[in-house]
N, C-alpha and C positions, 0 to 999 in steps of 0.2 A: 642576175646581177647581184654583185656582193652588197650587202646593206652597209652604208657608211655611217659612222658613230663620231659625232662632233665632239669637240673637247668640252663644249658646254654639258655633255650628258655625264662626264665623269663624275663631277662634284655630286650629283643626284645620286649616282650609284654609292658613292662613298657615305653620303648623308643617310641613305636608306640602310647601309650597313651599320653605322653608328646608331641609328634608331633602334635596329633590331638588336644590337648589342646592350643598349640602355633597357629595352623592355626585358630582355634576358636577365640582366643583372637585378631589375627590380622585382621579377618573378623569383629568383634565387634568394633574395633578401627577405620576401614574403613568405617563402617556404621555410627560410630559417627562423623567421618570428614564430612561425607555427610550430616548428619543432622544439624551439626553446620553450615556449608556452606549454605544450604537451609535456615536456620534459620537467619543467618546473611543477606543474600541477601533480604529477606522480611524485617528486621529491617532496612536495609539501604535505603529500597525503598523509592524514592521521587516521589510523584504523580504529575502529570501534564497533559496537554492537548495539542494536537498539530493540526493545520489546515493548510489549502491550500489556497493560494491566486494566482492570474493569471494576467499577463500583455498580451496584445495581439498585433500584427501587421499583415497586410494583402498585398496582392499584388496589391490590388485596394480597394477603399473607400467601406466600408460597407461589406468586404468579412468575417470579424471575429466579433461576437458579444459576449460579455461577461457580466455575471449577475454581478450587483454591490454588493459585499460581504463586504464593508466597514462597513455597517450598518446590523444589525440584527433585522427581518430576511434579507436574501439577497433579491434583487428586480431585476425585469427584465430589461435588456437592452432596448434600443429602438430597437423595432423588424423590421425585414425586411418588405418592402412594401408588402402587400397582406395578412400578418399573423396577425390575431387579437389576438390570443391566442397562447402561446407556453407552451405544457405540458413538462416540462423538464423531461428528462429520470430518472435520479437518483431519484428526488424528487416525480415524478409522480403527479406533480401539476403545476399550473401556476407560484408557487412561488419556484425558485430554491433554493438549499441549498448547503453549503460548505462542501467538504470532511473533516472528522476529524478522530482522533484515541486517545486513551489514551497513556500518556507515563509515566512509571514508571521505575525509574533507575534499570539496571540490568536485565530487563525482556524483553521478545520477545512480540511484539504487532502487530496489523493488523488494517486495516482501518475499523471502526465500523459503520460510518456514509458515507453512498455513497455521491459522490458530483458531481454538475454540473460545468463544467470547462468552456466550450465555446461552442458556435453555430457558425458553419461555413457554409457559402452559397455554394452550389454546382450547382447553376442554370446557371452558364456561361459553364459548362461541367467538364470534368476531371480536378480534383484538388488535390494538394498534401498538405496534412494536417501534419504540424511538431509539435510536443509537447516536450519541453525542460525543463529539471528540471535545472533551472538557478542558483540555489544556491546550486547546488552539492559540491561544494568545502566548503561550510560553514556547512554543516550538519554532517561530520564525526566526530566532536569534541562530537556531541551529539548522534549519531547513529554508530555502528560498521558496519552495512549494512542496506541498504533498498531495497524492491523489492514493488514498488508501482504499483498496477495494473490500466491498462487503457482499456477503451472500446470505441467502435465507435458505436454511435445510430444513426438511421435515420428516417426521415419522408418525405412524398411527398404531398404537398399541393399547390394549386393554391391560395386559399383564405381560411380564416376562421382559424380554430384550427390545428395546427401542433402538432401531438401526436407522441413523440419519442418512438422508440423500437430499442432494441438492434440488431445490424446488425453482430451478431458473425458469420454467415455462410461466409460472405466476408472478415470479420476483426475479427478473435479470439482474445481473451484477450491477450495483452502483458505487459511488466513489465518495468518500468524505475527504473534504479540502479545507483550506483556511477560509475561502469564501462560502464554503456550503459546509459548515461543520456539525450539522443535524440531518439525519435522515429517518424517515417514518415509513414503516411498511404495514399495510393493513391486511390482516390474515384472516381467513374465514374461521378457522377454529373447527371444533366439533369433539364429539365423544372420542377421548383417546388420543386427540391430536396434540403433539408437541412440535415446536419450532426451535431452532438453532440460529444464532448469529455467528457467522464464519467470516474470518479474515482469510482469503484465499491468497495464494501466491500471485504475484504479478503487480499491477499498479506502478506508480512512478514517484520518486521523491529526489530532490536535489539537495545534496549536503552542503550547506554553505560552511559550516564550521563544527568540528567536535570538541573544541576547546573552551567553549563558551559555558556559562551556566544554564544556558536555556535546554529544554526538554528534549532529549533525543528519543525517550519513550512517548508512545500515545497512550492516552488514558481516556477509556471510554466509559459512558454512563448509559446503561441500557434500562429501558422502563418499560412496563407493559401495562396498557389501559384497556379494560374490558368494555367494549362498546355495546 
């Protein structure tokens, strides 16, 4: 038997069609807003670059050594006695390099060039290495958040070439942020043992603005305290 359809059912179908059309229109409008926002973000983007600088202090003379990155390329510091060549971990060469990343307004970025921050002597034994983001109060005008990765590298040498290698087994990668702007690493040290603070690639930073007077670069303070 054929199914009978009453007139009362017709408005229901029409109403259903109208609802579907309304939902489709709403979806199209939402998609359009997302597209406009994305396009606007790209249009408003201001390109720039950011890099890191470092200052140091130690518990004794010659505990902390930093590359001279005021010139390009960076140059070695005065090396500890006995080391004739230091193969920096991030650069994998005797010439250190500064960590850097791109900064485009309204976009997420990450460290794209790893950097050699400081060499710390562990020859006196157990040592506490502290790395502080000393301009954390000046960066929020440029960044909504930062997660800057840090790693500890290590070499053991009595004389000759000190070739740094990541010591991730004892010191996993950690992150400097606005809420955690200082990190400490306790190292065992020993005869001929040296450590390096490295900023590897990765991490995450959201660039709020590149046109403010806030700091785009990260400034670190590295200290070494003999325990």
